[in-house]
C-alpha positions in Angstrom: -12.0 -6.3 -13.3 -12.3 -3.5 -10.7 -9.0 -1.9 -9.6 -8.3 0.4 -6.6 -6.4 2.9 -8.6 -5.4 3.1 -12.3 -3.3 5.8 -13.9 -5.2 7.7 -16.5 -2.2 7.7 -18.7 -1.9 4.0 -18.4 -5.6 3.6 -19.3 -5.3 5.8 -22.4 -2.2 3.9 -23.5 -3.8 0.5 -22.9 -7.3 1.0 -24.2 -6.4 -0.1 -27.8 -4.8 -3.4 -26.7 -6.9 -4.6 -23.8 -9.0 -7.7 -24.4 -11.5 -6.8 -21.8 -12.3 -3.4 -20.3 -11.2 -2.7 -16.7 -13.0 -0.1 -14.7 -10.8 2.5 -13.1 -12.4 3.7 -9.9 -10.3 6.8 -10.0 -11.3 7.7 -13.5 -14.9 6.7 -13.6 -16.2 8.0 -10.3 -15.1 11.6 -9.9 -16.3 13.1 -6.7 -18.4 16.3 -6.7 -18.9 16.2 -3.0 -16.5 19.0 -2.0 -19.0 21.7 -2.9 -21.9 20.0 -1.1 -20.0 19.6 2.1 -18.1 22.9 2.1 -19.8 23.9 5.3 -19.1 20.7 7.2 -16.7 20.8 10.1 -14.4 17.7 9.7 -12.2 17.0 12.7 -9.1 15.0 13.3 -9.6 13.0 16.5 -7.0 13.0 19.2 -5.7 9.7 20.5 -8.4 9.7 23.3 -11.2 12.2 22.3 -13.7 13.2 24.8 -16.5 11.4 23.0 -14.8 8.0 23.5 -16.4 5.4 25.6 -14.2 4.5 28.6 -12.2 1.4 27.7 -11.0 -0.7 30.6 -7.4 -1.8 30.7 -6.8 -4.8 28.6 -4.3 -7.6 29.2 -1.5 -7.7 26.6 -2.1 -10.1 23.8 0.2 -11.6 21.2 -0.9 -9.4 18.3 -3.1 -6.4 17.6 -4.0 -6.0 13.9 -5.2 -2.5 13.1 -7.0 -1.8 9.9 -7.6 1.8 8.8 -10.4 1.7 6.3 -10.9 5.0 4.5 -14.0 4.1 2.6 -15.0 7.7 2.0 -14.8 7.1 -1.7 -16.1 4.7 -4.4 -14.6 1.7 -2.6 -17.1 1.9 0.2 -18.9 -1.4 -0.6 -15.6 -3.2 -0.4 -14.8 -1.8 3.0 -18.0 -3.3 4.3 -17.2 -6.6 2.7 -13.7 -6.6 4.2 -15.0 -6.1 7.7 -17.4 -8.9 7.2 -14.4 -11.1 6.1 -12.7 -10.2 9.3 -15.8 -11.2 11.2 -15.6 -14.7 9.8 -12.6 -15.1 12.2 -12.9 -12.4 14.8 -10.6 -11.5 17.7 -9.5 -14.1 20.1 -7.9 -14.4 23.6 -4.5 -13.9 21.9 -5.3 -11.6 18.9 -7.1 -8.2 18.7 -8.5 -7.1 15.4 -9.5 -3.5 15.5 -10.9 -1.3 12.7 -11.4 2.4 12.1 -13.8 2.9 9.2 -15.2 6.0 7.6 -18.1 6.1 5.1 -19.5 8.6 2.7 -22.8 9.4 0.9 -23.3 8.4 -2.7 -22.0 4.9 -2.9 -23.0 1.9 -0.7 -26.3 2.4 1.3 -26.4 -1.0 3.1 -25.7 -1.9 6.7 -27.6 1.1 8.2 -26.1 3.6 5.7 -24.2 5.4 8.5 -21.9 8.1 7.3 -19.5 8.8 10.1 -16.2 7.3 11.3 -16.5 4.3 13.6 -14.1 2.2 15.6 -14.7 -1.5 16.0 -13.4 -4.5 17.9 -13.9 -7.3 15.5 -15.9 -10.2 16.8 -16.7 -13.5 15.1 -20.1 -13.9 13.6 -21.9 -15.9 10.8 -23.7 -12.9 9.3 -21.9 -11.9 6.1 -24.5 -9.3 5.2 -23.9 -6.8 8.0 -21.3 -5.8 10.5 -22.3 -7.0 14.0 -19.1 -6.3 15.9 -19.4 -3.8 18.7 -18.9 -0.1 17.9 -16.4 1.1 20.4 -16.9 4.7 19.5 -18.5 6.8 16.8 -16.2 9.8 16.0 -18.6 11.7 13.8 -17.1 13.2 10.7 -13.3 13.0 10.5 -10.8 13.7 7.8 -9.3 10.3 6.9 -7.0 12.0 4.5 -5.1 13.7 7.3 -2.2 11.6 8.6 -2.9 12.7 12.1 -6.2 10.8 12.0 -4.2 7.6 11.3 -1.9 8.4 14.1 -4.8 8.9 16.5 -6.3 5.6 15.6 -3.1 3.6 16.1 -2.3 5.4 19.4 -5.8 4.6 20.6 -5.6 1.0 19.5 -2.3 0.5 21.2 -3.6 1.9 24.4 -6.9 0.1 24.4 -5.8 -3.2 23.0 -2.1 -3.6 23.9 -0.1 -6.4 22.4 3.5 -7.7 22.1 3.4 -7.1 18.3 1.4 -4.8 16.0 0.4 -4.8 12.4 -1.1 -1.8 10.6 -3.0 -2.0 7.3 -3.9 1.2 5.5 -6.9 0.5 3.2 -7.7 2.8 0.3 -6.8 3.8 -3.2 -3.0 4.1 -3.8 -0.6 5.2 -6.5 2.8 4.6 -5.2 4.8 7.6 -4.1 3.1 10.1 -6.5 0.6 12.5 -5.1 0.0 14.6 -8.2 -3.3 15.6 -9.8 -3.8 15.0 -13.5 -6.9 15.0 -15.6 -9.0 15.2 -12.4 -7.6 11.9 -11.1 -6.1 12.1 -7.6 -3.2 9.9 -6.7 -1.9 9.0 -3.2 -3.0 6.8 -0.3 -5.9 7.3 2.0 -7.7 10.0 0.2 -11.0 11.4 1.5 -13.6 12.5 -1.0 -15.2 14.8 1.4 -12.1 16.8 2.3 -10.1 16.3 -0.9 -7.1 15.4 1.4 -4.8 12.3 1.3 -1.7 11.1 2.9 1.5 11.8 1.0 4.5 9.5 1.2 6.5 11.7 3.5 3.4 12.1 5.7 3.1 8.3 5.8 6.6 8.1 7.2 5.8 10.9 9.7 2.6 9.0 10.8 4.5 5.8 11.5 7.1 7.7 13.4 4.6 9.5 15.5 2.7 6.3 16.4 5.9 4.7 17.5 6.1 2.3 14.6 4.7 -1.2 14.0 6.1 -4.6 13.4 4.4 -5.1 10.1 2.9 -2.5 7.8 0.6 -3.3 4.9 -0.9 -1.2 2.1 -4.2 -2.6 1.1 -3.9 -0.2 -1.9 -2.5 -0.1 -5.4 1.0 0.3 -6.6 2.7 0.8 -3.2 5.6 -1.7 -3.2 8.3 0.7 -4.3 11.6 1.9 -2.7 10.2 5.4 -2.9 7.5 4.3 -0.4 9.2 1.6 1.6 12.4 3.7 2.3 10.2 6.4 3.8 8.9 4.1 6.5 11.9 1.8 6.8 12.7 2.9 10.4 9.1 2.3 11.7 8.3 -1.2 10.5 10.2 -4.4 10.3 8.3 -5.8 7.3 6.2 -4.2 4.6 3.5 -5.9 2.6 2.4 -4.3 -0.7 1.7 -4.7 -4.4 3.7 -3.6 -7.5 0.5 -3.6 -9.5 -3.0 -2.3 -8.9 -5.1 -4.4 -6.5 -8.5 -5.7 -7.4 -11.3 -3.6 -5.8 -11.8 -6.3 -3.1 -8.2 -6.0 -2.0 -7.0 -8.2 0.8 -9.0 -11.3 1.6 -9.1 -10.8 5.4 -10.3 -14.2 6.6 -7.4 -15.9 4.7 -5.0 -13.4 6.4 -6.2 -13.1 10.0 -7.5 -16.7 10.2 -4.0 -18.3 10.2 -2.9 -15.7 12.7 -5.7 -16.5 15.2 -4.9 -20.2 14.7 -1.2 -19.5 15.4 -0.9 -16.3 17.4 2.8 -16.7 18.2 3.7 -15.9 14.6 6.8 -13.8 14.1 6.4 -10.5 12.1 8.1 -12.2 9.1 5.6 -15.1 9.4 2.6 -12.8 9.6 3.8 -10.8 6.6 4.2 -14.0 4.6 0.6 -15.1 5.6 -0.7 -11.7 4.4 1.0 -12.2 1.0 -0.2 -15.8 0.7 -3.8 -15.1 1.8 -4.1 -12.4 -0.9 -2.4 -14.4 -3.6 -4.2 -17.6 -2.9 -7.6 -15.9 -3.3 -6.8 -14.3 -6.6 -5.1 -17.4 -7.9 -8.2 -19.4 -7.1 -10.5 -17.0 -9.1 -7.9 -16.7 -11.9 -7.3 -13.0 -11.5 -3.9 -11.4 -12.0 -2.2 -10.0 -8.9 1.1 -9.1 -7.4 2.0 -9.0 -3.7 5.3 -9.1 -1.9 7.0 -8.9 1.6 10.0 -6.6 2.1 12.4 -6.7 5.0 13.2 -3.1 5.9 16.5 -3.9 7.5 17.8 -4.8 4.1 17.2 -1.3 2.8 20.3 -0.2 4.7 22.5 -2.3 2.5 20.4 -1.7 -0.6 21.1 2.0 -1.0 24.9 1.7 -1.2 24.6 -1.0 -3.8 22.2 1.2 -5.8 24.6 4.1 -5.7 27.5 2.0 -6.7 25.5 0.7 -9.7 24.4 4.2 -10.7 28.0 5.5 -10.5 29.3 2.6 -12.7 26.4 3.0 -15.2 26.8 6.7 -15.6 30.6 6.3 -16.2 29.9 4.1 -19.3 27.9 6.7 -21.2 25.4 4.0 -22.2 22.4 6.2 -21.9 20.6 4.7 -24.8 21.0 1.2 -23.4 19.8 2.2 -20.0 16.8 4.0 -21.4 16.0 1.1 -23.7 16.2 -1.4 -20.9 13.8 0.7 -18.8 11.3 1.2 -21.6 11.1 -2.6 -22.2 10.9 -3.6 -18.5 7.8 -4.9 -16.9 5.5 -2.0 -16.2 2.2 -1.6 -14.3 -0.9 0.6 -14.4 1.4 3.6 -13.8 3.6 3.0 -16.9 6.5 4.8 -15.3 6.6 2.1 -12.6 9.1 -0.6 -13.7 10.0 -3.8 -12.0 13.5 -3.1 -10.7 14.8 -6.7 -11.0 13.6 -6.9 -14.7 15.3 -3.6 -15.5 18.6 -4.8 -14.0 18.2 -8.1 -15.9 17.7 -6.3 -19.2 20.5 -3.8 -18.7 23.0 -6.5 -17.6 22.3 -8.4 -20.8 23.1 -5.4 -23.0 25.8 -3.4 -21.3 29.4 -3.6 -22.6 30.8 -2.9 -19.1 31.8 -5.9 -17.0 31.6 -3.7 -13.9 28.0 -2.6 -14.6 27.0 -6.2 -15.4 28.5 -7.5 -12.1 26.8 -4.7 -10.1 23.4 -5.3 -11.8 23.7 -9.0 -11.1 24.5 -8.4 -7.5 21.5 -6.1 -7.1 19.3 -8.8 -8.7 20.5 -11.4 -6.2 20.0 -9.0 -3.3 16.5 -8.2 -4.4 15.5 -11.9 -4.5 15.6 -13.2 -1.0 17.3 -10.5 1.0 15.2 -7.4 0.4 12.1 -9.1 -1.0 11.8 -12.1 1.2 8.5 -13.4 -0.2 6.9 -12.7 -3.6 3.7 -14.0 -5.2 2.4 -13.3 -8.6 -0.7 -14.6 -10.5 -2.1 -14.6 -14.0 -0.4 -12.3 -16.5 2.3 -11.4 -14.0 3.5 -15.0 -13.7 6.0 -14.6 -16.6 9.0 -14.2 -14.3 9.3 -10.4 -14.8 7.7 -9.2 -11.5 10.0 -9.7 -8.6 8.3 -7.7 -5.8 9.6 -4.2 -6.1 8.8 -1.6 -8.8 10.7 1.7 -9.2 10.1 5.1 -10.9 11.6 5.1 -14.3 10.1 7.8 -16.6 11.2 7.9 -20.2 11.1 11.7 -20.6 9.5 13.9 -17.9 10.6 14.0 -14.3 8.2 14.8 -11.4 10.1 17.2 -9.2 8.0 16.0 -6.2 10.4 13.1 -6.3 13.0 15.3 -4.7 11.0 15.4 -1.4 11.4 11.7 -0.8 13.9 10.3 1.7 14.8 7.8 -1.1 15.8 10.6 -3.4 17.9 12.2 -0.7 19.9 9.1 0.1 19.9 7.1 -3.1 21.1 8.5 -6.4 18.3 7.0 -8.5 17.0 10.4 -9.4 20.4 11.3 -10.8 20.3 8.1 -12.8 16.9 9.0 -14.2 18.1 12.5 -15.2 21.3 11.0 -16.7 19.6 8.5 -19.1 16.9 11.0 -20.1 19.5 13.5 -21.6 
């Protein structure tokens, strides 16, 4: 099973117990391109670069779906497949589907083997072997690991293909909030093997702010549905689609996602977010492949943080460090072992605490997670055991990554204090 990003530490820990080997793209395909392209000049495009073709004014449609495909890595072949999935449906008189896609040498060589960054308006076709949609512009070499490149794409798409509502999908490897480098494996979202750059979680929030936000944001990347990520972008999207676990290499199944939207273009943001979750989950359920995907309502994060802080205060007052640490250690984890399903942790801790106050606060948080914060959750395969409820959270047993302190979540929520408390 191919995965978009797998923690090296999780791989080492899991090798002795796995029934069948999984291939970690991050671990098995280490880039050596930086030295080869040291002399290249890679640019970040402005919202309307001089090389752009003139785009006539467009009438406002119901939706514009923008997909930022950073295929400048070992996922390149899946980027080509995903664009072809979009072409099974294509744009309509009510829906725009636009793509920015970058490619790289060394991986897929099909479909003309072009190695630049292109912008497409997706048109319907019956040719699944190649992209036939019109190239609106070829930007040459760009740095798709620079958040400004993402901003420029969205600003261009909004101007050229205006709509009443917008969805943005960022397509790439992912590893939740963490952007560290360990054992030559890079973590983050939207990393570019030519430049070595990728978008940090604070930069993702900055990108959405600078582009004026979207109605729905989706990470077609691994391990991104965490409060550490979602809280960073809470003010710039109404709904967030993401996965607690790694995604299979093929990621979203785009025809199952954009097809229902084109058929029903007046969908609300909540409805489109649900369709994105269902299209993904239906596909992997059909092929019997484990997956997680959920939809988060960002408005609910406002009430979530005070509840978290009340729980942390009550838990720390008990002195039950061993119970908290044990509950975390046994909670549902993912490819990054320090990522724990928050609902499952609260469930385990509520069952063992001697404090009625802590139990009540944990139970209230569980209820808030199911239905208020996470409004739709789908799991398949090995995750259908009732322990994955749509939101994972950082819960290390021993070490603490000080990069955590840079997050908006760490500044407003007291989860970092809770981690440091139970670790002592």
